[in-house]
N, C-alpha and C positions, 0 to 999 in steps of 0.2 A: 504494500500500500504506500510506503514511503517513496519508492521509486516512481509510482504513479503520480504522487503529489509533486515531486520534483519536476517530472515531465510536464505536468500541468502548468508549472510556473515558467518553464523555459521554451515550450513549443506551442505552435498555433493550436487553437481549439480543435480543429479537424483531426489532428494527429491523436489527441487524447481520446476522442470519440472512437477512432478506429482501433486504438489499442484496447480500450475498455470493451468494445464489442468483441474483439478477438478473444479476450480473456473470458468474457461471459459465455460465449458460444462453446467454450470448452467445458463448461460446467454441465452437469446432468440436468434434465428436466425432472422435477420431483412430482410424485403422484401420491396423494393422501387417499388410501383406500385400495385394497387389493381384491375387490370383488370382480364381477363380470366386466363392468365398465373400466375399472382401473387396469385390469390385466389386458383388456383389448386395446386401451390407449397406449400402454407400454409397447405392445407389438407394433401398432401403427407408427409410433415414433421411432422405434428401433429400425423399422424398415426404411426410414429416411436417413439412417446413419446416426441419429442422435442417441446419446447416452441417457439412460433413464434409471431412476431409483424409485421403487414402489414400497411405501410404508403401509403395513397392514397391522392393525392392533391385535388381531387374533393370533395365537401362537402358531396356527397353521392357516394357509390360504385355502380354505375349503368353504363350500357354500352350505348355509342352513336353508332348508326349504324342501320343496317337493317338485312336482311337475310344472312345466312351463310350456306355453304354446309359442311356437316360433314360426310366424308367417314368412312369406318369401323374402321380404326386405331384410330379415335377419340373415338369411343365407346369402344374399348379395353382399352383406357386410362380412360374413365369414369368408367368402371368396376373396374379397379385397384384402383380408388379413392373412390369407394363406392357410386357413384352418378348415376349409370346407369339408374335405374328406373325413377327417376325424369326427366331425359333428354328424355327418350323414351316417356314419357307421353305428351310432347309438340312437338314432332317431326312430320314432314310430310315425306312421303316416295314416292319418284318419281318412275315412271315405267321404265324410260330409261334416258340415257344421249344422247343428240342430238347436233350435230354441223351442222349449216346451213350456206349457202352462203348468206350474207346480201344483196347482189345486186340482185341475181336472186330469192331469197326467197325459194330456194330448199334445202331440207335436203340432206346433202352429207355423213353423217355418223350417225348411230343410234345404241346404245348399250343397250340392255335390262339388267336391274339390278334386276332381280327377284330371284327366288329360286336358280338357278345355281350360281349366284353371292354370295348369302348368304352361300351356301354350301362351297364355296371356301374360303371366307374371314371371316365367322363367324357372321357377323353383316350386317344389311341392310345399304344402302347408304341413309343418312337422311338429312333433311333440317330443320333448326331452325332459330329463331331470336337470334341475339347476346345478346340482353337484357335478354332473357329467360335463356340462358346459365349462364350468370354471376349471375343472381338472384338466381339460384339454387346452384351455387358454394358458394355464400356468405351465403346462408341459411345453407349449410353444414358446413361452417366455424364456424358459431355461435353455432353449436352443439358440438364444441370441447373446453374444458376448456383451452387447450394449446394455443389457437389462440386469439390474441388481435387485433382487427381491429381499425385502427386510420384514419378515413376519415378526410379531411380538413387539412392534414399534408403533406406538400411538402418537399421532400428531396432535399436539395440544394448542398450537398457535403458530403464527408466522409473522414475519416482517418483510415488507417490500422496501429495500434500501436503495432503490434506484437502479444500480447496475447489476443487482442480483436479488434473490429472495432467500431469506433465512428461515428455515423451518425449525420450530422448537418441538422437541419430543418429550413425552411424559416422564422419561427416565432422567431428564435434566440435560441431555445432550442436544446437539443441534446439527443441522445439515444445510449446506448452501447449494443453490441451483440457479439455473438461468430463468426458471419459471416454476410455478406450482399449479398443479391441476387438482382441484378438489373433487375427487370421486368417492367421497366419504358418506354417500347415502342420504337418506331422508333427513336425519338429524345431523347434518353436516356442520362441523366446526368451522370449516372454511366459509360456507355460505353465511353463517351467523356473523362472521367478521365482515364479509363483503356487503351483505344485503341487510342483515339485522332483523329479518322476519322470522316467524315461527310457523310450523305446519298447523293445519286445522283439520278437523274431522267432522263428518256427518254422522258419526256414531256407529258405523258398520264394523262388526267383529267377524274376522275370518278364521275358521278352523280347517285343518287339512288332515288327510289320511292317505297312506299308500299301503296297498295290500297286493300280494301275489294274485295274478289273474286266475290261477288255479283255485283260489278260494272264493271267486265270484261265480255265482250260478249263471248258467246260460241265459236265463230269463232276464238277468240284471245287467249282463255284459253288453257293451256296445263298442264298436270300433270307431265311432264318431265322437267328435267333441260335442257334448250335450250340455246345454245350459238350461236349467229349469228356473224360470223367473216368477216371482210373486210379490205381493205387497210387503215391502220391507224385508224380504228374504230372497235368497237364491241358492242354488245347488248345482254343482257341475261335476262332470267326470269324463275321463278319457284314459286310454292306455299310454304307457311310456316304456322306455327301455326295450325297444324292439318288441312291444306287445307282451312283455313278461310281467309288467306291474300295472296295477290299476290305480290311477291318481284321482282322488276325490276331494272336493272342497265345498264348504258351506259357509254362508255368511248371513248375518241378520243384524237388524238395527236395534241399538240400545240407546235410548235418549239420555240415559244417565252417564254415558261415557263422554269424557272430556279429552281434549287433545293431550297427548302424552301419557294417558292413563295406562297403567298395567292392568290387564284384565285377569280376574281370577280364573284359575284352571280347575278342571275336575268337576265342573258343574253339569254333569250329564243330564240330570233331570230338567234343569232350567233350559239347557240347549234343546232337548227334545220337545219341550213345551213350545218353543218358538216355531217348530215345524209341525205342530199338532194338526194343522189343516192341509198338510202336504199329501200328495197322492201316495199310493202304496209303494210304487217303485222307489220314490225318494226315501220314504220311511224305512224300507228294507235295507237301504244302504247307509243309513245314519250311524249304525253301530260301528262302521269302519272309519268314521271320523274320529281322530284322536283328540282327547281333551287335555293332553299334556302341555299344549302350548296354543295360545291364541294371538292373533295379530289385530290391532286396531288400525283400520285403514285410514290413512291421512293423505292430504294433498296440499298443494300450495297454488296460488293463482299464477298464471303466466307472467313473466317479466320480460322486458325488452332487451336487457343486457345482464350478463352474469360474469363480466370480466372487468377487472380494474388493474391496470399496469401489468405486472408480471404474474398475475393470479387469475385463474379462470375456473369454472365449474364444469361438471360433466354428469350425465345420467340423472339419478334422482336428486342429487344435490342441486342441479340446475332447474329441472322441470319434472318433478314427481307427478305421476299420473295414476288414475285409478286403473283397475285390472280389466275393465270391461271390453277393451278391444285388444288386449294382450300385446301392449307395445312398450311397456316399461323397459325391459331388457333390450328390446330392439332399438329404442332410442339411444340407449347408452352405447350400443355397438355402432350405430350410425354416427354418433358424436365422435367416437374414436377414429373412425375412417376419415371424417371431414377434418378433424383436428390434425391428423397426420398429413393430409393434403395441404392444409394451410401452413403448417410448419415448414413443409418442403418448398413452399412458394414464397416465403418471406424470410429475409435475413434477420429481422428483429423479432424476437419472440412476442413482444407486445403487439406488434402489427398482426402477427399470426393469430394470437388469441382474439383480438378484436374482429378480424375477418371471420374467424370460426363462429363466434356467437351471432354475428350479423347474418351468416349463412344459415344458421340453425333456428333462430328464435321463433320465426313465424310457423315453420313446420311443427316444431315441438309444441307451440301454443295451440295449434289446431288439433294436435293429437290429444292434449290435455282436455280441451273443451269437448271434442268428439267423444272421448271416453266417458265424460260425465253424462252426455246425452244418451249414450247407450245404456248407462246405468239406470237412468230414469225410465227407459223403455223396459228394461228387465224387471224393475221393481214397481211397475205400474199397478194401480189398484182401481177398483170401482169402474167408472165409465172409461177412464184412461186405459184400463186393462182390456175392456171390451172392444174399444176402438183399435188398440194395438192388434188384437187377435183378428179382427175383421179385416184390417188393412193388409196384414201379412198373409192372410189366407188367399188373397188375390194378387199378391206380389210375385213376380217371376223369380225363381231361384238365382238366376244370373244377375239380378238387380244388385245384389250385394257386391258383385265384381265391380260395378260402376260406382256404388256408394263408397267403397273402400279401395278403389283402384289407386287413388292417390297415395294411400298408405302402403299397399303392397308393392306397387310398381313405380311410385313417384321418385323424383330426384331427392337425394339426401340433403341437398343444399338449397332448395327453394320449394315453396309450397305450390301445389297446383290449385288454382282457384276455380277450377271447373266444378259445376254443381249440377250433376245429372239427376234427373228424376228417378223415382224408384219403380215406375211402371214400364 
């Protein structure tokens, strides 16, 4: 630092800038969070030749959770990251997407997702386990000399000091980098410092279960992604891990739940009571939903920018979304791809970060708002429910291709403003 100060006194300003930039560009880009988004971002940056350090607070970089739906845009991102084949090897492929009325037990809308779907969007609609995705991303990270993985390291704060960013770790140590990417999830420490807002909730509680397919009766098994919707409740199921495991989820609304609440576990009787009016099919699967852990579903409103100086956000830290169009992890993967592209196109990391969130904020905002709208459709009650059922009964299956075509096949960098009708 002393030599830099002497140079600053003796040489023209342009020389100092060049020297500072050269030094900064040798520093790694730091990532807070080693989940799906953080690992994907590390790969995207390493593919540009940048050094990366990933800090994950858990002692191991492994995913907690169960099944996850991965539409074609996720596989376009996997292809861009060079991990397509490993993901395809462990995927299950459903034959259709189904929306059912949870009270009557009747299917009200079914969309085939076979050859016509693949011709339009390039990839199949797939089902995976979250742990399988992260395992393969971490394995890919280990294949790059540019990537350093640091599990057991929790980021507690950071300082942007102009020519670099200093990350403070919970153990009292620190690390320096050219920039910091906050991929630290819904309760992001990075976002709290940059934006200062907090997640909110509508009070929905999600419980999950995974069970070997061999334990599911033929009458209850389906190779489709099935969502049962009802007033204040929903229930979904589909196979994962090459059709060996059945993934089940159920959520219901509790008006007493507040943002940040820890929901009590083990309340089987109360859980079953929420689904007392559900059809027999759903009730027969309720026993497979685990009470060992529950998630309170949170969200944040869309924002126009999540970058400041040498710090930016990614995935749920930037634009958390509800689960109803299965795009949370997909958006993190897309973020990673675009971030890598912008870093490769800009010499200054600050310019790259600004270009990245400018390219992403409208598409991700539309995803957030669309997901909320689909949630309202699933949870419709009264006349709204009757209208939903009546309209979908006369809607062509391929209409969903048009309604969500901008999601499955749209550019990662700009939103499609087309608004096709559903008939």
